[in-house]
C-alpha positions in Angstrom: -0.7 14.6 -15.7 1.5 11.5 -14.8 2.0 10.5 -10.8 2.5 6.9 -8.7 0.5 5.9 -6.0 2.2 3.8 -3.4 0.3 1.9 -0.3 0.7 0.2 2.4 4.3 0.0 2.7 4.2 -1.7 6.6 7.7 -1.1 7.7 9.2 -2.6 4.9 12.1 -0.5 3.6 13.9 -2.6 0.5 10.9 -2.8 -1.3 9.7 1.2 -0.3 13.4 1.5 -2.1 12.8 -0.9 -5.4 9.6 0.7 -5.5 11.2 4.0 -5.6 13.9 3.4 -7.7 11.6 1.8 -10.3 9.4 4.8 -10.1 12.3 7.4 -10.8 13.3 4.7 -13.7 9.8 5.5 -15.3 10.5 9.0 -15.3 8.1 9.8 -12.8 8.7 12.1 -9.4 4.9 12.9 -8.6 4.0 10.4 -6.0 1.1 10.0 -2.8 1.7 7.3 -0.5 -2.0 6.1 1.0 -1.0 5.3 4.2 -0.1 1.9 6.9 3.5 3.0 6.7 5.6 1.2 9.4 3.1 -1.4 10.9 5.6 -4.5 10.8 8.3 -6.6 12.5 10.6 -5.3 9.6 12.5 -1.9 9.3 9.8 0.9 10.7 12.9 3.3 11.4 14.5 2.8 8.4 11.1 3.5 6.2 10.6 6.4 8.2 13.7 7.9 7.3 13.2 7.1 3.4 9.5 8.2 3.6 9.7 11.6 5.8 12.8 12.5 3.5 10.7 12.6 0.1 7.8 14.4 1.4 5.2 13.3 -0.6 1.7 13.5 -0.2 0.4 11.0 2.6 -2.9 10.0 4.3 -3.0 8.1 7.5 -3.6 4.3 7.5 -5.4 2.5 10.0 -2.0 0.7 11.6 -0.5 4.6 11.8 -3.5 5.7 13.5 -3.1 2.5 16.1 0.8 3.8 16.5 -0.8 7.2 17.8 -3.2 6.3 19.8 -2.6 2.9 21.3 -0.4 2.6 23.8 2.6 0.2 23.3 1.1 -2.3 25.6 -2.4 -2.8 23.8 -0.4 -2.8 20.6 -0.4 -6.1 17.8 3.0 -7.3 17.9 3.1 -5.8 14.9 2.5 -2.3 15.4 4.7 -2.8 18.8 7.3 -3.6 17.1 7.4 -1.0 14.8 6.7 1.6 17.9 9.3 0.8 19.2 11.7 1.0 16.4 10.0 5.2 15.7 11.4 8.2 16.8 9.4 11.3 18.6 9.8 12.9 15.0 8.1 10.1 13.7 5.3 9.3 15.7 4.9 13.7 15.2 4.8 13.0 11.6 1.8 10.5 11.9 0.0 12.9 14.2 -0.3 15.5 11.5 -1.0 13.3 8.6 -4.3 13.4 7.0 -7.2 11.2 7.0 -8.2 12.0 4.0 -6.4 14.5 1.2 -7.3 15.9 -2.7 -4.2 15.4 -4.7 -4.2 18.4 -7.7 -8.0 19.0 -7.0 -9.0 16.1 -8.8 -7.7 13.2 -7.5 -9.7 11.9 -3.1 -6.6 10.3 -1.3 -7.5 8.2 1.9 -6.2 4.4 3.1 -9.3 2.5 3.2 -13.0 4.2 2.7 -13.8 8.0 2.9 -15.8 7.6 6.5 -13.7 4.3 7.8 -10.1 3.4 7.6 -10.5 -0.4 8.7 -13.0 -1.3 5.9 -12.2 -2.7 2.4 -13.8 -0.3 -0.1 -13.4 -2.2 -2.9 -13.9 -6.1 -1.2 -16.1 -8.2 0.8 -15.6 -11.1 3.4 -17.9 -14.2 3.8 -18.9 -15.7 7.1 -16.4 -18.6 5.6 -13.6 -16.2 5.2 -13.6 -15.9 1.1 -12.5 -12.1 -0.7 -14.6 -11.1 -3.1 -14.9 -8.4 -5.5 -17.5 -6.3 -3.8 -20.9 -5.6 -5.4 -21.0 -2.3 -7.7 -23.6 -1.0 -5.7 -22.2 -1.6 -2.2 -18.6 -0.1 -4.1 -20.6 3.1 -4.9 -22.8 3.2 -2.0 -19.1 4.2 0.3 -17.8 6.7 -2.5 -20.9 9.5 -1.5 -19.4 12.9 -0.9 -16.3 11.7 -3.0 -16.7 13.8 -5.8 -13.7 13.2 -7.7 -13.0 11.3 -10.8 -10.0 9.3 -9.7 -10.3 7.8 -6.3 -7.1 6.1 -4.7 -7.5 4.0 -1.9 -5.4 0.9 -0.2 -6.1 -1.4 2.7 -6.8 -4.4 1.2 -3.3 -5.0 -0.1 -5.3 -6.5 -3.4 -4.3 -4.2 -6.8 -7.4 -3.4 -8.5 -9.4 -1.3 -10.0 -13.4 -0.3 -10.6 -15.0 2.2 -12.5 -18.5 3.2 -11.1 -21.3 4.0 -13.0 -21.0 7.9 -13.1 -17.4 7.4 -14.8 -15.7 7.8 -11.6 -12.3 5.2 -11.6 -11.1 4.0 -8.0 -7.8 2.2 -7.9 -5.9 0.0 -5.2 -2.5 0.1 -6.0 -1.6 -2.8 -4.0 0.9 -3.4 -1.1 4.6 -2.1 -1.1 5.7 -4.1 1.3 3.1 -6.9 2.9 2.1 -9.4 -0.1 0.1 -11.8 2.3 -1.7 -11.0 5.7 -4.7 -12.4 8.1 -7.5 -10.9 9.7 -10.1 -11.3 12.0 -12.7 -9.1 11.4 -15.1 -8.8 10.2 -14.4 -12.8 9.2 -11.3 -14.4 10.1 -9.7 -14.6 6.2 -6.6 -14.5 4.3 -5.4 -12.2 1.6 -2.5 -14.0 -0.7 -1.1 -12.0 -3.7 0.7 -15.3 -4.0 4.0 -14.1 -4.8 7.0 -12.1 -3.2 6.8 -8.9 -5.3 6.4 -5.2 -4.1 3.1 -3.8 -5.6 2.4 -0.1 -7.0 0.5 1.7 -9.5 1.4 4.7 -12.4 -1.8 7.0 -12.7 -2.0 9.0 -15.9 -4.7 11.4 -17.4 -4.9 10.7 -21.0 -7.9 11.9 -23.8 -10.6 9.3 -22.1 -9.6 9.8 -18.5 -7.7 8.4 -16.2 -5.8 4.7 -16.7 -3.7 2.7 -14.2 -1.1 0.8 -15.0 0.0 -1.5 -12.1 3.9 -2.9 -11.7 5.3 -5.5 -9.7 8.9 -4.6 -8.6 11.3 -7.4 -7.4 13.7 -6.9 -4.5 15.6 -8.7 -2.2 12.5 -9.7 -0.8 14.2 -13.3 1.3 16.2 -10.4 3.3 13.1 -9.5 4.6 11.5 -12.9 5.4 14.7 -13.9 7.0 14.5 -10.6 9.4 10.7 -11.6 10.3 11.8 -15.3 10.9 14.3 -13.8 13.5 12.0 -11.5 15.3 9.5 -14.6 15.8 7.1 -13.4 13.2 6.9 -17.0 11.0 3.6 -15.6 9.5 5.4 -12.8 8.0 8.5 -14.5 7.2 6.3 -17.1 5.2 4.7 -13.5 3.4 7.3 -12.1 2.6 8.8 -15.7 1.0 6.4 -16.8 -1.1 3.1 -14.5 -1.3 1.3 -17.0 0.7 0.6 -17.5 4.1 2.3 -20.5 5.8 
């Protein structure tokens, strides 16, 4: 069994198209999407066209939820920019996405954690704003009820895999379209990959269980950086150009 997992496209259609092409070049046809599809000052409409046409199993991310739960006036800038590009059909597609799903009877999918779409599963943040790998006991406490050999999550944009003591494997494929960002919760912090490449993961089941292969893909990231700059979002422009926040 072999398939690809993507997450956190954030309205970057050029990164998405490059990743989909790379997946196809690996001979893979089955893809799952872990959410946060559109939010960002980029090309949400084009991204929606591409994702909806693929009909891949997709779970709803926290920013996907904001787009259908909040009024336009209450949205933060990235969500509002995406909202303005989405059609009524795109928003209905988001409403129909599940918060979690099970793929092929043995793979659990969620955006962040099973109980909360806005909490890092594999990382914690110090009060000084440092992101670090969460202690195993804390990771396992969040995995209660997700009794599947392979568990997939996104949200932090950090490609990572963690093996639990009972053998379950949790994998975050990283972000397709947003290599760096900052957030105020639970404390102000930055997440920076240090490169402008698009990230995803191939999952393959072998004799010893599931094996993740993390891949990065080059695309015209400077075109997206320029678009973010034109849309008055210098922090996005810097992140897309370098993988660091300015």
